[in-house]
C-alpha positions in Angstrom: -4.1 -21.5 -12.6 -2.4 -23.8 -15.3 -2.6 -27.8 -15.3 0.5 -29.3 -14.2 0.8 -31.3 -17.6 0.2 -28.4 -19.9 4.0 -27.8 -20.0 5.7 -30.8 -19.4 9.2 -30.5 -17.8 12.3 -33.2 -17.5 13.7 -34.1 -14.5 17.5 -34.3 -14.7 20.5 -35.0 -12.2 22.5 -31.7 -11.1 25.4 -32.2 -9.0 25.3 -29.3 -6.4 28.3 -28.7 -3.8 29.3 -32.7 -4.8 25.6 -34.0 -4.0 23.4 -35.3 -6.5 20.1 -33.5 -6.7 17.1 -33.7 -9.1 16.8 -30.8 -11.2 13.9 -29.2 -13.2 14.9 -28.4 -17.1 12.9 -25.8 -18.5 14.8 -25.2 -21.6 12.4 -26.3 -24.2 9.9 -23.5 -23.0 12.0 -20.7 -23.9 13.2 -22.1 -27.3 12.2 -18.8 -29.4 13.7 -17.3 -32.5 11.4 -14.3 -33.0 13.0 -11.3 -32.6 11.4 -8.2 -30.2 10.7 -5.0 -31.5 11.4 -3.5 -28.0 13.0 -4.4 -24.5 9.8 -4.6 -22.2 8.3 -6.6 -25.3 11.0 -9.7 -24.7 11.0 -9.1 -20.5 7.0 -9.6 -21.1 7.4 -12.8 -22.8 9.9 -14.3 -20.4 7.8 -13.2 -17.6 4.6 -14.7 -19.0 6.4 -17.8 -20.2 8.0 -18.5 -16.6 4.4 -18.0 -15.0 2.9 -20.8 -16.8 5.6 -23.1 -15.7 4.7 -21.1 -12.2 8.3 -19.9 -11.4 9.6 -16.2 -11.3 12.3 -14.4 -12.9 14.2 -11.1 -11.9 16.5 -9.1 -14.0 19.7 -10.1 -12.6 22.0 -7.5 -14.1 22.3 -5.1 -17.3 24.5 -3.0 -19.1 23.8 -0.2 -21.7 26.7 -1.3 -23.9 30.3 -0.2 -25.2 32.6 -0.5 -27.5 33.0 -4.0 -26.4 29.9 -5.1 -25.6 26.3 -4.9 -26.8 23.4 -3.7 -24.7 22.3 -6.9 -22.6 20.0 -7.9 -19.7 20.5 -11.1 -17.9 17.3 -12.9 -15.8 17.5 -15.3 -13.7 15.6 -17.4 -11.4 14.0 -15.7 -8.6 15.7 -18.1 -6.1 19.1 -17.6 -7.2 22.3 -16.4 -5.9 22.8 -17.0 -2.3 21.0 -15.1 0.9 23.7 -13.0 2.8 22.5 -12.8 6.5 22.7 -8.8 7.9 25.1 -7.9 10.6 22.5 -7.6 12.9 19.8 -10.3 12.2 16.4 -8.9 13.5 14.3 -12.2 11.9 14.0 -15.2 14.1 15.8 -18.2 13.4 12.9 -20.5 12.3 12.7 -18.7 9.0 14.4 -19.6 6.0 15.4 -17.8 2.7 14.0 -18.5 -0.7 17.6 -18.7 -2.5 18.7 -21.9 -3.2 21.3 -20.7 -5.9 19.0 -21.7 -9.0 21.4 -22.0 -12.1 18.6 -20.8 -14.5 19.5 -18.1 -16.3 18.5 -16.1 -19.9 20.2 -13.8 -21.8 18.9 -10.8 -23.8 20.5 -8.5 -25.9 20.4 -6.0 -28.8 21.0 -6.6 -32.1 22.5 -4.2 -35.1 18.7 -3.3 -36.0 17.9 -2.2 -32.5 15.9 -5.1 -31.9 16.3 -7.7 -29.4 16.6 -11.5 -29.0 17.1 -13.6 -26.1 19.3 -17.0 -25.4 18.8 -19.4 -22.4 22.2 -20.2 -20.9 21.0 -22.3 -18.4 17.6 -24.0 -18.1 17.7 -25.7 -15.2 16.3 -25.5 -11.9 17.8 -27.0 -8.6 14.1 -27.0 -6.9 10.8 -27.7 -7.5 8.4 -25.2 -9.1 5.9 -24.0 -7.4 2.1 -25.8 -7.5 0.4 -22.4 -8.0 1.1 -19.2 -8.1 -1.8 -17.4 -6.4 -0.5 -14.6 -3.8 3.4 -15.0 -5.5 5.3 -11.6 -5.1 6.4 -11.6 -8.7 3.1 -13.3 -10.3 1.3 -10.5 -8.8 2.7 -7.5 -10.3 0.4 -5.9 -12.7 1.2 -5.2 -16.3 2.4 -1.3 -17.4 -0.8 -0.5 -18.9 -2.6 -1.8 -15.9 -0.4 0.3 -13.8 -1.5 3.2 -15.8 -5.3 2.5 -15.8 -5.4 2.2 -12.0 -3.5 5.4 -11.5 -6.1 7.2 -13.5 -8.7 5.2 -12.1 -7.5 6.4 -8.3 -7.8 10.1 -9.2 -11.6 9.6 -9.4 -12.3 8.2 -6.0 -12.9 4.5 -6.7 -12.6 1.7 -4.0 -9.2 -0.1 -4.3 -11.6 -3.6 -4.5 -13.8 -2.2 -7.2 -10.5 -1.5 -9.0 -9.1 -4.8 -8.5 -12.5 -6.6 -9.8 -12.6 -4.1 -12.9 -8.7 -5.6 -13.8 -10.0 -9.1 -13.0 -12.6 -9.1 -15.2 -10.7 -7.3 -18.2 -7.5 -10.2 -17.8 -9.2 -13.4 -16.5 -5.8 -14.9 -15.6 -4.8 -11.7 -13.5 -4.3 -13.2 -10.2 -2.6 -9.8 -8.3 -4.7 -9.3 -4.9 -5.1 -6.0 -3.2 -1.6 -5.2 -2.1 -1.0 -4.4 -5.4 -3.7 -1.1 -5.8 -2.7 -0.1 -2.6 1.2 0.3 -3.4 0.0 2.5 -6.7 -2.2 4.2 -4.4 0.4 5.3 -2.2 2.7 5.9 -5.1 0.2 8.2 -7.1 -0.4 9.8 -3.6 3.3 10.5 -3.1 3.6 12.1 -6.9 0.7 14.4 -6.0 2.7 15.5 -2.7 5.8 16.5 -4.3 8.3 17.4 -2.2 5.4 18.7 0.5 5.5 16.9 3.8 2.2 15.2 4.9 1.2 17.7 7.1 1.6 20.5 4.3 -0.5 18.4 2.3 -3.3 18.1 4.3 -3.2 21.6 5.3 -3.4 22.2 1.6 -6.6 20.0 0.8 -8.3 21.1 3.9 -7.8 25.0 2.4 -8.5 23.9 -1.6 -11.9 21.6 -0.3 -13.0 24.7 2.1 -12.8 22.6 5.0 -12.6 24.5 8.6 -9.4 24.0 10.2 -7.7 24.9 13.5 -4.5 23.9 14.7 -2.1 24.8 17.4 1.8 24.7 16.9 4.8 24.5 19.7 6.9 27.9 20.5 9.1 27.1 16.9 5.5 28.3 15.1 6.4 25.2 12.5 5.6 21.8 14.4 1.9 21.4 14.6 0.5 20.0 17.6 -3.1 19.4 17.4 -5.3 20.0 14.6 -8.8 19.7 14.1 -10.8 20.3 10.9 -14.7 20.0 10.3 -16.8 20.5 6.9 -19.0 23.5 6.4 -22.1 21.0 5.9 -21.1 19.4 9.4 -21.1 22.9 11.0 -24.4 23.5 9.8 -25.8 20.1 11.0 -24.1 20.6 14.3 -26.0 23.6 15.0 -29.2 22.0 13.9 -29.0 18.7 16.0 -27.3 19.6 19.1 -29.0 17.2 21.5 -26.4 14.0 21.7 -22.3 14.5 21.2 -20.1 11.2 20.7 -16.8 11.0 21.5 -15.0 8.1 20.0 -10.8 8.1 20.5 -8.8 5.6 19.3 -5.4 5.8 20.6 -2.2 5.4 18.3 -4.2 2.6 15.6 -3.0 4.9 12.8 0.6 5.2 10.7 1.2 8.2 12.5 0.8 6.8 15.9 -1.2 9.8 17.0 -4.0 9.6 18.8 -7.5 10.2 17.1 -10.7 12.3 18.4 -14.0 11.5 16.3 -16.7 13.7 17.1 -20.0 12.5 15.7 -23.7 13.9 16.4 -27.3 12.4 15.9 -30.3 14.0 14.2 -33.6 14.0 15.0 -33.7 11.2 12.6 -31.7 8.5 15.1 -29.0 8.8 11.9 -25.6 9.7 12.6 -22.8 12.3 11.0 -19.1 13.6 11.6 -18.9 16.9 13.5 -14.7 16.5 12.8 -11.9 14.9 13.1 -8.4 16.1 15.2 -5.2 14.1 15.7 -4.1 14.9 19.3 -0.6 15.3 20.1 -1.0 13.5 23.4 -3.5 11.9 25.6 -3.2 14.7 27.5 -6.3 16.4 29.4 -4.7 19.4 28.1 -5.2 18.9 24.6 -8.1 16.9 24.7 -9.5 20.5 26.5 -8.6 22.7 23.4 -10.4 20.4 21.3 -13.9 20.7 22.8 -13.4 24.0 23.5 -12.9 24.6 19.4 -15.8 22.3 18.7 -17.8 24.4 20.9 -16.7 27.4 19.4 -18.2 26.2 16.1 -22.0 26.5 18.0 -23.7 30.1 16.5 -25.9 29.7 19.7 -23.8 29.4 22.7 -27.3 28.5 24.7 -27.5 25.2 22.7 -24.9 23.3 24.5 -25.4 19.5 24.4 -27.8 17.8 26.5 -25.8 14.5 26.8 -22.2 13.5 25.9 -21.5 9.9 25.3 -18.2 8.7 25.1 -15.7 5.7 26.6 -14.0 5.0 29.7 -11.0 7.9 29.2 -10.3 9.5 32.1 -8.9 12.9 30.1 -12.3 12.9 28.3 -14.3 12.8 31.4 -12.3 15.6 33.1 -12.7 17.4 29.6 -16.1 17.4 29.5 -17.0 18.5 32.6 -14.4 21.8 32.0 -15.8 22.4 28.5 -19.3 21.4 29.1 -20.2 21.5 32.7 -24.1 21.6 32.3 -23.9 18.5 30.1 -25.1 14.6 31.1 -22.1 12.6 30.3 -22.4 9.1 29.6 -20.3 6.4 29.7 -20.7 3.5 27.4 -19.2 0.2 28.4 
């Protein structure tokens, strides 16, 4: 974060709707007579200078040029314009908008030699500038080369927190947060999915990685009701260590709003491993019973029934366990 005295700002008086208010003049910091080779270089320079003064700029208007005008782009303060409330207001009345009709405006245009130059139309701000830009939505944005780097790293299955740490080491002035990495991860996965829906992508990945998958569809044969998947290595462990089985169900805590049933086994060394995962259509006994029956079918030795099955105080799971594993001892954890 820059010190407040590094870039002195001139405070002037500005008349807004007949009221005299104190304004900040940032015109001196945007005096630049050099020409830019590319459009993006000019925008990056303007954004960098704005971040040093602790405010954000956005593209307000642009044009590709015509017979009467050249190619141009107009950038203004993020607080320019006036907030227009929607017809149906879902926001609380105690929430205000950042829009305050800030007059700051910069116009960039293309010269005859295809280079870019900009002029400051108005360098005044009718509001105080931020003391710091930490967690600011505009200042936290990644550079184009950083976005490309993050996209390549994500394909190598690197954790998001490690990606953010690497970006901050490469550029110490980077104040981006983990949300920016999550956004790029979502965009990358969406691009890889192409036009397939999420269920189709899940089935494709399970088949590509040799997972064992079982699912049940509705009467139309297209809509999936319940889906169970497990890894071949998990099946081997499940057949080797089949004494204890733990069932953990989370109800509608994921973005699909579906119950997720996780099955966990315990080895003789008291280490846990994942047996399988299941998305259920609903929290009914019929759905849980079907999944437990699929779980029992992956046991090669049908006589090696679990001696103990641990679950929470879920009546649906307890009743399903009594049907599918009648000889097992069900332990209900508090």
